[in-house]
SELUM-532080 format. One record per residue: x negated, y negated, z negated of N, C-alpha, C, O, CB in turn. Coordinates in steps of 0.02 Angstrom, whole numbers, plus 50000, padded with zeros to 5 digits. Glycine has a CB too. Example, Ala and Ser with C-alpha at 12.3 -4.5 7.8 and 13.67 -1.06 7.14 Angstrom:
2
493405028449610493855022549610493405016549610492885016649577494355022449548493585011249646493165005349643493554999849606493304994349598492965003049714
! end
This chain:
463
493435109449515493055103249515492715102649582492385107349605492535103049458492785096949615492455095649678491905090449667491995085649631492965093249731491355091549700490825086449702490715084849776490555089249816490155088849667490815078549793490795076349863490215071449872490295065449861491475072949884489635073949890489045069749890489045064349943488765058949931488445073949898489335065450001489265060550055489875061050100490135066550112488615061650095490085055450126490655055250171490405054750243489995050450259491135049250155490645059250286490445059150356491075059150399491555062450382489985065150374491075055550453491655055150497491605059950555492105061450587491745048050522491025062350570490945066850627490365071550612489985070450565490815062850694490325076750652489795081750642489135078950669488875081450719489975088450676488875073850637488255070750659487735072250606487645068450559488345062950669487385077750613486915080050563486215080450594486155081350654487135086950534485695079750554485705078350482485855070950467485715066650508485035080250450486145069650409486335062850391486205061650317486245066250277487075061550408486055055250300485935053450231486265046650218486385042750264485175053150216486415045450154486635038850132486055035550097485705038650058487265039350086485955029150111485355025650087485555019450048486025015950067484895023750147485195018049993485275011849956484575009149940484165012549909485685012949890484455002949961483814999549948483215003749971482705004249937483744998149874483285006650030482725010250060482605017150032482105020350050482115006350052483045019649988482965026449960483575030649976484135028149979482845026149884483465037049985483995041849999484405042949936484135044849884483715048550026485065041649941485505042849884485865049549889485995052749838486015037249879486025051649949486365058049959486185060550028486075056650074487135057349952486165067150035485985070250098486455076150111486665079550065485245072650098486615077250175487035082950191486605089250194485995088950186487415081850257486935094950205486585101450202486045101850255485505104550242487085107150212486175099150315485675099550369485055095550351484495097650367485975096950435485145089750318484575085650298484175089150243483555089050244484805078750275484525092050195484175095550141483785101550166483245103150140484675097850087484045104850218483685110550247483025108450278482565112450285484125113950300482965102050298482345099450327481885096550274481355093850290482505094150379482085097150210481655094650156481825087750132481455085050091480965094850177482365084750156482565078050135482985078750072483485082250071482965074350192482775075150019483115075749955483275068849927482935064049943482675079649904483805068349886483965061949855483375059249815483015063149782484575062549809483265052749817482715049649782482115048149826481705043949808482495053849726482055051449884481505050149929481565043349961482115040749970481465055649982480995040449980481005034450020481255036250090481145041750115480305031150023481595031550120481865032750187481305034150237481375038150282482285026850211480735030650228480165031750273479915038950268479735042050319479605026850259479885041550207479665048550198480165053350228479975058350259479565050150124480815051950219481325056350248481295056350324481375061650355482025054050225481175050550354481115050250427480495053850452480485056350508481115043050451479975054050410479385057850429479535065350432479255068850474478825056550380479965067650386480155074750387480655076350442480635081750471480435076750319481105071650455481635072850505481735066450546482145062250528482315075050470481355065550600481425059450641482125058450669482325052750683480935059650698482505063850678483185063250706483705061450653484305061550666483375069850739483475059950593483925058650537484375052650551484135047450574483525057550472485025053350537485495047750542485605044950473485855048350428486185050150574485415038650464485455035450398485985029950400486025025950447484775032550378486395029750348486905024550343486855021450273486745024850223487615027350356486945014850271486915011350207487515013350164488075013550188486895003750217487385014850102487915017050058488385011250041488165005750024487625020049993489035012550047489555007550034489975010049975490395014349983489995006250097489855007249915490185009749855490935008549856491315012749832489875006449793491145002849884491865001649888492205006649934492755009049919491994994449913491885008149988492165013050034492185020050003492665023850013491765013250099491655021749965491645028149931492195028649879492515033849871490955029349898492305023149842492835023049792493515024149824493935027849798492825016549754493635020849882494275021749917494345028949942494885031749940494325016849976493795031849966493815038749990493975043649933494345048449943493145040650024493675042349874493805046749817494535046349795494835051449778493335044949758494815040349795495525039549777495975042949829496485045849812495705032149770495775042449892496165045749944496145053449936496645056849947495905043750014495565055949917495515063149905495905065249843496155070849840494785065249897495955060849794496375062349735497105063149756497445067549731496305056949682497335058849801498015059649827498075066349863498565069949854498195053849875497585068049904497595074449940497625080249890497975085149902496965075149985497255079849835497235085249786497885086149749497975091149715496685084049736498355081449756499005082249724499385088349748499855090449715499415076149736499195091249805499535097349828499365103349784499745108249783499335098849900498815103049748498615108649705498825107749633498965112649598497865109449709498855101549610499055100249541499165092749531498815088749561498505102849491499655090849490499735083749474499215081349423499165075349411500425082449447498835085949393498315084149344497645083549380497275088349386498275089449287497505077449403496895075949440496525070349404496835065549382497045074049514495865071049397495465065949364494885063849410494595068049445495195068449297494735057449410494165054849447493555054549402493605052849343494315047849476492985056349430492345055649395491865052149444491445055349474492055062649372491945045549450491545041749499490795042749486490595044049429491725034249497490385042149540490595039849606490795045449654491055043949708490055035949637490675051849636490755056949688491035063549664490915068749694490095058149720491415063349608491675069549581492425069049568492695063749552491315071449516492755074749578493485075149571493645081449532493415086949551493845075049640494035080849479494225086649438494965088049446495385083549446494055085449365495135094449454495825096649463495975102149414495625107149412495965098949536496495101349373496715106549327497175111249364497745109549379497075103449264496925117249380497295121949422497615127549382497895132149410496845124849474497565127249315497825132749274498565134049286498775139849286497715131149201498965128749296499685129749305499895130949377500485131549391500045123849279499405131249423499575132049494499385138749523499515139949583499235126649533499095143149484498835149449511499385153749541499295156549595498465153249457499945154449506500485158749532500785155849595500985159449641501025159649479500815149249599501105145949657500705147549720500995148349774501145138449647500045148049714499615149249772499425156649779499025158349823498995145049767499695160849737499555167949744498905170149712498625175349731499545169849815498655166349663498035168249629497475163249641497545158549680497825175049651496915164449607496355159849609496005159949676495825154649703495865161549554495905165849705495535166249768495875162449824495545158549858495445173549788496535163449836496855159549889496845152049876496765148049923497575161749898496915150049813496905142849798496225139849814496185134549846497085141649724495685143149792495015140549806494875140449881494545135949907494485144649770495125145549916495015145849988495365140050023495065136950067495275152550016495985138650004496345133050034496015126350017495975121950059497075133150012495795125749955495475119449935494835118249974494725112750000495335119449860494405123349979493775122550015493895121250089493555117050119493335128850006494385124850118494525123850189494815116850201494665113750252495025129150214495225114350155495505107750163494985102250161495005097550200496025106450109494505102850115493975097850110493525098250172493315093050198493555098850046493385104350195492965105050254493305102050316492975099150358492805112450267493965102850320494335100050377494305092450377494375089350430495055102350376494205089350319494145082150315493435079850327493285073850323494385079750247492985084550343492275083050359491885080250300491465075850309492255078050417492025082850240491625081150182491185087150165491395092850172492075079350121490565085850144490175091150115490375091850042490485086850008489395089850122490445097950018490755099049952490395104549914490125109149944491495100849960490385103849849490135108949804490675110349752490885105749717489455106849771490895116649747491425118449701491145120949635490635124349634491875123849732491475119249581491305121849516491935124049480492455120749485490935116549474491905129649445492485132449411492295134349340491805137949330492775138649450492665131949291492525133449221493145132149180493645129349204491935129349194493115134249117493685133349072493705126349041494205124549010493675138549018493165122449048493155115549024492955110949081492585112949126492665114848964493205104649080493035100149135492295098749143492035098749199493395093549125491945097749088491235096049092490825101849118490365100949158490975093749024490985107949096490625113749122490745114549197490285116349234490835120149084491355113249220491495113649291491085108549330490825110049384492245112549304491015102449302490595097349334489875099749339489565098949392490635090749296489615102549286488915104749286488805110449336488295110649370488695106949216489275115149340489205120549388489215117849460488835120149502489775125749379489645112949472489675110049539489025106449556488775106949612490265105249545488745102749508488125099249520487545104049533487095102549572487955094749461487565109749500487035114749509487155119149570486705123049589486975119049447487735118649601487885122749660488025130049642487905134449683487315122549708488275131249581488435138049560489125139949588489625136749571488435138649482489145145049630489765147049662490265149649611490065153149564489635152349716490905147949618491415150449571491465157949571491445161149624492105147449587491525160949511491625168149504492345169349484492585166549435491125171249451492695173649522493415174449513493585178449451494125177649423493715177649573493135182949429493295187349373492825186049313492675190649275493245194749395492605180049306492115178549253492445178449184492975175449175491785171849267492125181749136492365181749067492075175749030491555173049050492175188249032492405173548974492155167748937491425168548915491045163748917492585166648876491235174648894490545175648871490055174848929489515171948921490455182648840490245177248989489815176449047489755169049067489225166849090490085180549106490295165249058490275158149074489775154549029489405150249053490975154949068489775156248964489305152948919488585154848935488135150748930489465154848846488475161048955487805163248975487575159449037486995157149040487775170848988488025158749086487855155249147487745147849133487315144649164488415156149199488125145049087488045138049069487355136849038487045131749052488605135849019487135141448997486475140648964485905140849014485365138149000486375146048912486005143949072485475144549122485425138549168484965138149208485585150749163485885133849162485875128049207485285123449191485095122849132486535124149202484995120149241484465115349228484745109049194485325107349205484095113349293484335105749153484575099949116484735094049163485055089249142484055097749064484525094549226484675089149273485425088249284485645082849303484335090549339485825093649272486545093249284486885088649233487455086549244486865100149281486545086949178486855082649127486905075449151487295071549122486455083049063486535073549201486565066749226486295061549177486565056049173487265065049245485765063349139485485058749090485115053049124484935053549183485015062549043485015047649088484635042049116483905044049124483685049049097484695035849070483545040049162482855041949180482405042649119481985047149116482555036749227482495038349068482075038749009482195045248971481715048548950482215032748963482825047048961482985053348925482735059348964482495064148935483735053948912482785059149031482555064749071481805065649064481555071249060482745063649145481435060049062480705060649053480525063448984480065067548979480365053649061480895061548932480745064048865480875071548861480505075248829481175060348812481415073848895481545081148896480985084848932480785090248912482215082648929480735081748986480195084949024479565085448981479205090448983480045081049088479425080048942478835080148899478895085548846478405088848827478735073248865479515086548821479635091748770479665098748799479705103648762480285090248733479645099248865479665105848897480355109048899480415115148906479195110448863480875104948893481555107548893481825107248965481915101848992482015103448844481945112948994482165113349063482875116149071483185114949123481685117549103483125119749021483775122949027484255120348975484065118248921483695130549021484905120648992485425118348946485425122648883485555120148829486105118648980485285129148891485285133648833484775131548781484885132348721485155140648855484215128948804483695126648757483955120748716483835120248656483045124648794484315116248749484605110548714485125112848663485165110348607484925105648763485535117748683486065120248639485785123448576486115123448524486495125148676485175126048580484885129448522484605124448471484465126348414484325134148544484525118148491484255113148445484805110448400485385110248421483915107348484484635108248339485145105348293485455099148323485115094948353484825103748225486115098448315486465092748342486225086148312486175081048347487215093448330486065086348247485825080148215485165077848245485055071948254485755081248140484725082548260484085080848289484165077948359483835073048377483625087048291484615080948398484745078348466485045071348462484865066948502485225083048504485505070248415485815063748409485305058448389485345052748412486385064048357484835060248347484325055448325483855053748382483635047948388483935058348266483685058448424483205057348477483525054448540483235050148574482855063848495484135056648556484435054848620485105051348614485415049648664484525061048663485345050148553485985046948543486535052048533486455057848551486135042448602487105049948505487645054648488488005057448550488355062448544488155051248443487925054348608488305056748667488075063648689488485067648712488225051748724487425065048684487165071448710487445077448673487715081948705486405071448706487395077848605487695083648571488445084048580488735089548581487535083348496488775078348588489495078548601489645081648669490115085648676489795071348597489245079948719489335082948785489245090548783489635094248812488835079948835488735092748748488605100048743489195103548710489395108948731487965101348703489475100448658490055103548624490665103448669491045108348668490205099748558490775098148707491345097848752491275103048808491775106148827491405090848782490675104048834490575109048887490715116048862490965120248899489865108648914490565117348798490705123948769491435124748748491655130348733490245125248709491815119348746492505119648724492595118848650493135120248624492795126048745492085116548615492125115648542492435108948523492695108248468491435116348511492405104148568492705097648557493165096048617493005098148673492165092048548493715092548606494155090848663493815085948711493445081548690494815087848638493955086848775493685082448827494275078448855494575080348904493305086448884494425072748823495005068848841494825064248899494365060248895495255064748781495205064848954495085060749013495745057849037496275060849027494745064849069495705052149068496305049049095496435051949164495995052149207496235041249099497045054249175497235057149239497305051549292497455045849275497885061149233497205053449353497275048749409498005046549413498465050649410497055052049475498115040049420498785037249426498975037149501498735032949539498825030049395499395041849520499625041849589500025035449602500485033949563500045048249605499865031749654500205025249665500955026049677501185031249701499895021649724501325020949659502045021049669502225021049743502705024349764502375015049635501845017549783501965017249855501325019449891500775018049867502175010049878501405022749947500815025149984500655020350040501065019150085500945032350012500055017550038499805013150091499055013850091498715010650051500035005650081498785017850136498075019250137497765016850203498045017850257497945026750127497185013550197496835010950255496195014850267495855016850219496685003450247496025016050329495415019550347495065015750403495335014950458495565026950369494465013250388494065009850439493715015150481493385019650454493555004950406493775014650546493465019550590492725017850600492545012050600493825019650659492295022950607491575021650614491395018550681490855015650687491195028150606491835019050730491715016050796492385014550828492885017550810491285020850841492385010050876493005008350911493235014350952492835017750983492895002150957493885015550950494185021250985494615018651042495045014351032494605025750937494495021251102494855018851161495375023751187495805021951227494375017251216495335030051165495815035251186496235037451126495965039251074495445041251218496895037151134497345038551078497235045351045497225045750984498055038051101497145050951084497055057451051496455057651003496435061750957496975062751103495965053351014495375053350971495515050350902495105050950857494805049451004496105047350894496295044550829496515050050780496565048850720496845039450837496645056050806496935061250764496475063150706496715064550651497085067450805495815063250718495355065450665495415060850604495485063250548494635065550691495365054250616495415049650559496115049550529496185049250468495215042750581496625049650573497315049450547497485055750507497895055450462497805048650605497165061250524497295067450487497125066650413497465069250369496895073350517496585063050399496395061850329496955058250293497135059950237495745057750325497235053150325497765049250293498395053550284498725053050233497925043050335498565057650334499165061750330499105067050275499585068350239499315065050397498515070050269498425075150217498435071950148498685074950101497765078850228498175065850142498225062250078498955060750062499165061250005497805055750079499335058850114500045057550104500415063850082500835063450037500365054850169500245069550111500575075850092500435077550019500885079749983500335081650138499815076649997499645078049927500005073249880500245075249827498905077549916500035066849900500385061849859501125063649853501415062949798500305054849890501435065849907502135067749904502245073849859502725074149822502405069349975501785078749863501835084649820501785082649746502165085149705501285089749837501325078249730501245076149661501855072449635502015072749576500625071749654502205068949679502795065149659503445069249668503985066749652502845058849700503395075349692503995079449703504465076349753505075076749744504355080549637504195073349805504595069549853504445071849924503965075449936504475062049845504865069549970504765070650042504965064450079505225059650049505165076750066504835064350144505025058550184505255060750253505085066250276504435053650190505635056450285505865057550353505545052750402505645053250463506605057050357505165047950376504855043050420504255039950386504285038250327505355037650441503715039050423503145035250401502875031350461503055032750518502595039850370502445026550446502205022050499501445022150499501135021050447502475014850489501165023350557500435022850566500295016350602500485015350660500155029050607499955011750568499785005350597499085005650628498605007850595499824999650543499035003550690498405003650726498104996650727498404991950752498505006250799497514995950698497174989450697496744988950761496264992750769496734988550632496924984350804496584983650868496024978450865496014974150821497084981750923495584979050911495044974250918495294968350960495474969251018494424977550951495304962450930495494956250965496224956250987496404952651033495054955251025496654960150955497374960050970497764961350906497504963850857497544965451025498404959550908498844960850851498914968350840498864972350887499534957650861499034970250777499124977350760499754979950794500224976350806499174978350684499734986450810500324989850837500544995250788500144997450746500184992850907501154997450794501445002350747501675008550785501965008150839502034999250708501545014250754501765020650781502205023850727501955026050675501155025350800502855024250740503335026850691503395034450702503535036750757504035023450698503285038250648503345045550650503985047450614504065046050555502725048950617504445050650650505075052850621505115060350616504825063950657505655050150663505475062750566505545069950554506275071650546506665067750518505145071950491506465077550570507165079550571507445080750502508045080150491507245085650613507015082450454507235083650385506675081450339506095081350360507425091250374506825079750277506295077650231505755082950225505905088950219506585076150162505125080850226504565085550224503985082550186503925076450180504345087450295503555086850160502915084850132502365089650154501845090150123502955084550055502495093250208502025098050237501515094250279501685091250330502395103350279500875094450258500365090750293500275092850365500195088550409499715091550257500285099350379500195101750448500785099750492500695098550551500105109250449501365099350463501945097150501501875089750519502055087750575502595098250460501625085650474501495078650489500985078050545501075073950590501255074950426500465082050542499935081650593500195083850661500015080850712499335085950572500615089050663500875091450728501265085950763501175084850823501325097550718501695082450727502095077250758501645071550783501755068950838502615074550708501155069650743500705064350765500315066350827500215062350872500215062450708500095072650829499715074950888500135074350951499885072151003499495082250879500765076150947501205075551006501275068251027501275066851087501905078550990501325063750979501395056650996500755053851027500785050151076501585052650934500185055550997499555052851022499385055351092499075051851131498995054550974499585061551107499435064251174499775060251229499565060651287499655071551177500295056551212500675052751263500645045251252501025041451282501395055051262500175043151210500135036051193499585032651233499025035251238500015035051118499735026851262499245022651295499085016751249499525012851232499495020151364498455016251229498255010851184498225004251221497985003851277497575012451152498484999051188498464992351219497774989251212497604984551248499004987751186497374991751165496694989251154496334994251109496654998251076496704982051121495664994051108495294998651064495514997950991495694992550969494534997451071495485003550955495705003650884495085004050840494625007950852496175009750871495074999950788494514999750741494705001850670494275002650628494204992850740495355002650658495575004650591496285007350592496675005950638495534998750543496445011350541497105014350535497385013050465497015013050416497075022050550498035012050462498375011550398499015015650401499425014750446498525004050380499105020150352499705024250349500135021750292499905020950235499525031850340500765020450306501225017650257501845022150253502145023750304501425010350276502025024050192502645027750180503115022950143503035021850083502525034350138503595020250179504025015150151504615018050113504835015150063504275010550205504875023650136505465026550104505345033950091505205037750138506095025550148505415035950028505355043050011505985044949973506365040749950504715044449968506105051449968506685053849931506505060149893506055063849912507275055249979506855061249838506725067149797506805073449838507275074049877507185067349735506345078049829506345084249868506145089949822505555090849808505875083849930506635093849797506465099249751506045104549786506085105449846507095102549722505635107949747505215113149774505615119249796506185120249774504685115249724505315123249839505645129349862505525135049813504995135649783505395131249933506035139349806505965145049762505485150149793505475151049854506655148249748505105153449750504665158749774505085164749793505505166749753504125160549721504995167849853505405173549873505335179349823504775180849801505215175949943505905182449805505895187749754505595194149782505225197649747506595189049729505755195849844505545202249872505045201349929504985205849971506145206149895504695195749931504175194749981504435192650049504045192550097503795200849988505075191050056505325189050121505035182350140504915178050098506095188750121504915181450205504605175350229505095169650225505695170450240504365176250302504855163750204505275157850202505365155050272505045157250319504975152550156505805150250278505925147150343506055139750334506335137550284506515150450379505855135950383505975128750382506545126950428506685121050438505345125050402506885132050455507455130550497507245127550563506685128650587507935125950462507695123850592507585121050659507245114250657507065111650709508245120450695507145111450597506885104650592506205103750627506135098850664506805102750520505705108250619505075107150654505145107150730504785103450765504575112550635505615111150756505725111250829506015104550852505805101850903506205117050848506495101950813506795095450830506265090050831506255085750876507355093650779505805090150781505295085050777504835085150838504655079950865504885085750714504635091150859504175091550916504515089550981504205086351023503895098650922505155091450988505515089351048505595081751050505525078651103506205092751051505735078750993505795071450991505135068051007505115062951041506055069250923504585070950980503935067950993503765068151068503435063651093503395071550953504005073351103503855074051174504345070351218504155067151268503845081351193504995070651201505515068051246505785061351225506125058051264506065072951250505645059251163505945053051138506495054551088506825059751093506215048851195506585050051041507075051250987507785051751014508175055650988507035045650935507955047651066508645047651090508815053951129509405055351139508755041551133508315057651152508445063551194508685069551153508965074151181507825065351233508565069551088508745075251045509155072650987508915068550948508105079151020509765074950982510205072350929510715077650909510785082750942510565065950952511065076250855511605080650833512265078250865512275073550904511665080650756512795081650848513445079950876513975080850821513935085450781513615084450938514475076550821515015076950773515665075050806515675071450857514865072350711516215077450778516875075950806517135069350777516995067550721517365081650792517535065950818517875059850796518605060450816518795064750856517545053450827519025056050787519735056250802519845054350875519685048750896520125051550755520115058950913520245057650984520445064051018520095069051013519625054651018521015064051052521245070251084520875071751149520745077551165521985069851098520695066551186520355067751249519655070651237519275067651198520315061151290519485076251267518835079451252518245074851263517765075151224518755085651294518265070751315517695066351329517605060951276517075057951271517795063051397518115059851235518095054551184518115057451113518205053651066518675049751194518045063951106518145067051040517495068651004517515071250948518545073251047516925067251034516285068551002515845062451006515945058051048515925074651034515345062150961514885056550959514195059250941514135063950901515115051050908513675056350971512995058350956512775055350890512885049350878512515056251013512465059450848512225057150782511495058850775511225063350809512635060350725511165055250730510475056850713510465063750680510955065950652510165051450667509885066950684509795073650654509425072750588508935069050585509415078550702509635076250533510225080450529510835076350510510785070650488510115085950478511415079350520512035076150499512495081450469512435087350484512375072450558512955079250427513435083750396514125081550417514295075650412513365083850319514535086150439515215084650457515685089050417515515094850401515335085650534516245086450401516735090150361517045095550404517205094450463517275085550332517125101450376517445106850413518205106250409518475104250357517215113750387518525107850462519255107450463519515112550512519155114950556519495100350481520155114250503520475118750550520605115050615520995110250616521125121750520520305117250669520375113750733520415118950788520175124550779519795108850745520715117250845520745121850901520045123750924519565120150913521135118750959519995129550956519355131950981519085127351035519415126251085519415139151008518485124551024518185119951071517465122051084517125124551039518225112651045517215121051146516505122151159516095116351131516335110751127516365122951235515475117851111515045112551086514735108451142514485102951130514495115451042514745110951202514415107551257514905106651315515195111451339513795111451281515005100451336515425098851393515005096951453514465094051445515925093151375515245098451512514905096151572514955088551578515425085551551515205099651636514475085551613514505078251622515145076151658515465071251639513885075751661515325079951708515945078751745516285085451755515955090451770515805075351814516945085851746517295092251759517165094751830517135090751877518055091351747517085101351836516915104351900517535107851928517845111851893516315109351893517715106351992518315109552020518235117052029517695119452046518495106352087518775120752017518785128052025519255129852082519765126652095519015131651959519065135152116519505137752169520105141352138520085143752082519115142452216520635141652176521235145152153521445150052207521525148252266521805140152137521535156252187521755161552233522315165452200522245167852144521155166252253522845166052236523435169752212523675166952145523905170752101523285177352206523615160352137523845157152075523375157852016523555155751961524505159852056522765160752026522295161751971521655157751985521425157652042522135169251960521365154651934520735151051944520165156051954520155161451925520585146351884519675154051995519095158252009518455154451993518385148452006519095160552083517965158251965517295155651953516815161651960516705165351913517225152251881516545162452022516165168552038516595174752029516345180152012515525169151995517235174052041517705179452031518305176951992518285171351966517385185451996518825180851987519435178651951519295177851876518925181851847520005183651962519595172851846519515171551775520105174451736520675174151758519455163951761519945177251678520465179951634520625174751581520185172751543520235186651601521255172551577521465167551528521555170951461521945175651455522115163951550521205168551409521215171651343521695168251295521875171151244520525171751314521905162151310522345158451265522935155651304522925155051365521965152751229523455154151266524025150851296523835143551311523365141051282524655151151250524195140151356524015133351373524075128651314524555129051275524445130851431523595124251308523605118951257523665112351293523205110251329522955119251211524225108951283524345102751318523995096951282524085095951222525115101351324523595093251320523285087051296523535081451341523405081351401522505087551296523885076851310524165071151347524045064951304524355064051252524935072151362523585060651328523375055051286523025049851329522835051251386522925057451228522935043751299522545038651331522935033651372522635029951411522045041751374523605033451364523995028751404523805021451391523915017151433524735029851391523535020151331523355013251312522685010951341522525004951340523345012551237522285015651366521605014251389521625011851461521565015851507521145020551382521715005351470521785002551538521154999251563521144996751619522354997551539520614999251523519984996051545519575000851586519815004151632519594993551485518925001251568518465005551605518415012451573517975016351592517775002351608518865014051526518845020451494519125026051537519205025251598519225020151430519265031751505519495037651541520205036751567520365039351621519455043651497520625033151530521315032151552521775037751530521575042251492521345031451626522375037551553522895042451534522755049151567522605049451626523595039851553522805054651527522705061351554523285065851534523595064851482522025064451530523425070851576523915076051562523615082651586523575083951646524615074651596523405086851537523045092951555523295098751513523515097851455522285091951545523265104651542523395110951506522745114851502522485117151552523965115151541522485115651440521825118851430521905126251413522385128251380521435115251374521415130251435521385137451420520655139251404520185136051428521655141751479520575144351363519935147751356519955153651403520415157751400519795149951281519455154151447519455159351498518795163151495518285160751471519565156351568518825169451521518225173651524518085175451597518535177451634518305180051481517455174551616517265175951686517105183351694517085187151645516665171651708516985185351756516815192351770516135194151741515975200051734516825193751846515715189151724515055190351694515075190051618514555190451585514545185351721515675189251589515745189151517515665182251486515665181751425515255193751486515605176951526515545170151499516225167751474516745169251502515275165351552516195163851419516785160651393516785153351417516305149651404516825161051314517315151451451517345144851481517955141051455518445144051433517375145451558517905134651458518475130251439518705126751503518345122651531518265124951383519305128451524519555125851588520235122451576520555123551524519625131651640520435118551623521105115451618521405114751688521065115351740521055108451584522055113651687522425112551749522815105951743523155104651694522905118551764522745101851796523145095751798523495095451866523545100551901522695089451787523735089751883524125089151944523725090752007524015092352059524415082251950523045090152003522625091252062522335098152067522035099852118522075086252063522415102352015522145109152018521795111251955521895108251902521675109852077521355116451961520985119151904520285115951900519975114351951520935126851910520065115151837519415111951826519035115551769519335117751720519505104351809518375116051777517945118651724517645112751687517345108351718517375123351753517735112551619517475106851581516955108651529516535104451513518035103351548516965114651502516485116351449516305123751449516655127851478516775114551382515745125251417515505132151411515365133551337515085129351302514865133251454515575139351315515445141451246514755144751243514535147951291515995146351221514425143951186513755146851177513795154551179513285157851173513435144451111
! end
């Protein structure tokens, strides 16, 4: 269970959220100075003159909570919202996937901290008890037994119940300060004094009654907008805000069991039309850090046409992506060459890095075509060919009837005659008559050479 009291875009502390002149939420730095929720803003400023106060925006908070629910999809598809500032995640079925409770909690806390949210974690066997622990700031215990959880629950202050002001005053008059004291009272008496909801809550927190909640509905299409707190004039500075959107996208993809090869980051400019930044990936992915790496490479080389005031991330096309099997003997997994391809494309451009496939054509210069990465080609029995040809064949010296390349070349194959292209009378290669050999140089290189009417030529090199 996460409790997210306040949203901050930068490390600008101490900070508070204010509604109608009163503090609604405060970050850790503000609380350390004595600023607490419920105080008048004037009193808070008296305690901390450097306090940064922002008016609370409930619509923005609601959007942020939904975005965090998408992010939480990486841990479990069972996510529930508890507005205005709480998020519940059922992690019971995810423990083995993350290697146990400790690594999962560590990743969750680190992920929320990276998004610049202040957070309080709560862990319990029931949703309501987890909420109360988070509100009280009780740190999760990894080896807690059910009996210890009930004892800890009884020690919580009644403030964690979130009762209305009138009920809270009546409890104070009765001298009831702890949840355990409430639990010891007859349910009928509590229902008569405070309504039937209170004894029901106590029973749900103990696990005696079911706590039925509606799970968060992950949207069918991903399109998330983030308003920036200030205009941004340098592209690399967009990474912080865009990272939130990318991590939410990664969680959404995990929850849907899908991946993508392309997404679009739309930049909302000040006084200009929006611009689009297309992020492409060599293979379907839902790895948040991989998404961020590619964006970082693009932003480092991007010149903004105008200051940016907002970001929108759109995933238009996704595809089913089965999960990876857990290694049986602890061997490290691999993502192959795809991340390398993505970073090279981000730096050099999409057209600079591509795959290659064969096409029908005898002439070597006309027998391959550049394809997008990745591509699949049918395997077939074909003569030995190098994967890389020189831009132009390079002439070789000939001594005593043998071709030389830093020394005499050893011919490893019999001549292969290629004679084709008589119909190509335009600007193409034209008619050729060549005898090809695979040769080995004195340095052990394997070369692809040919001989025509004008002499010996080097055309390709084997890896």
